[in-house]
C-alpha positions, 0 to 999 in steps of 0.5 A: 866277128866283130862286124857280125856284132855291129850288124846286129842292132843295124838289122833290128833297126832296120826290122823295126822301121819296116814293121812301122812302116807295114804298120803304117800303110795298113792303118792308112789303107783303112781309110780310102777316098770315096769319089762319088761322081753323080753326087758331086762329092768326095769324102774318107771312108772307112773300108768298102762302102755300101750304096743303098738308094731309098725313096723318102716322103718329105714335106715337099714330096717324094724324093730319092736319098742316095747313101754310102755307109761303112758299117762295123761293130764299133761305129756307122760312117754314112754319107748321102745325098737328096735332091729336093724341088727348087720350090721347096728349097726356095720357100723353106729356110736352110735351118728349118730343112737342116733341123728336120733332118737333124732331129730324125737322126737324134730320134733314132737313139733317142739322143739329147742334141749337144752340139748344134753350130752353124758350118759353111761349105767351101766357104759358101755353102750354108750347113750345121754340125750337130751332136747328140748322145744316147743309146741304141740297144742299151749301149751308150751311143754318139751321133755327129754329123754335118748337114750341108744345102748345096742349092737344092741338094742336101747332104748328110755326113754321119758317124754313129757308134759306141761311146768311147770307141772312136776317137774325137780325132777320127771323127773330125778327120772324117767330117772334114774330108767332105769335098765337093767334086770341081765340075760336077753337077753339085751346086747346079739348080735343076728345073723341071717342068710342071707335072702333066695333069 
């Protein structure tokens, strides 16, 4: 009888520890590494990412954007890349390329820029971090992102959602998880022959 009474608190503690481990595993499993070898990067992504390829008109001409995204009712997380013609990248300051992409995102929520600061990727590639507040369908909305230029490849890491729904810690962790994959062709200049006339 005495041993059964003594065992009961240990059982409760064991069940509590088990429940906490299950909860921690569920929380951890929502964020998984997404590694895109052809894009040359990896990032933590919430849930299963969807892929979309879109042709874009840029000041340098047509290019393709590759976008991986996770969309939930509270937030949209996306990472993407596009390769610009080398002549455009060589002839245009990185800040000008960043400004055009940043302003397009801010316009999507009729937003006001609240942060714009220089960052570096892997200690050598230029980038910016930016944030804005605005509205989407009448709801107060946040936008936070980072843009990096790795030779002729522009990377975009974006988080967008209802204000107050996602903690700043989660946003920081997501943005900081972006990495180049060693040995990929990211950071390599691709030369194409001039078009045949």
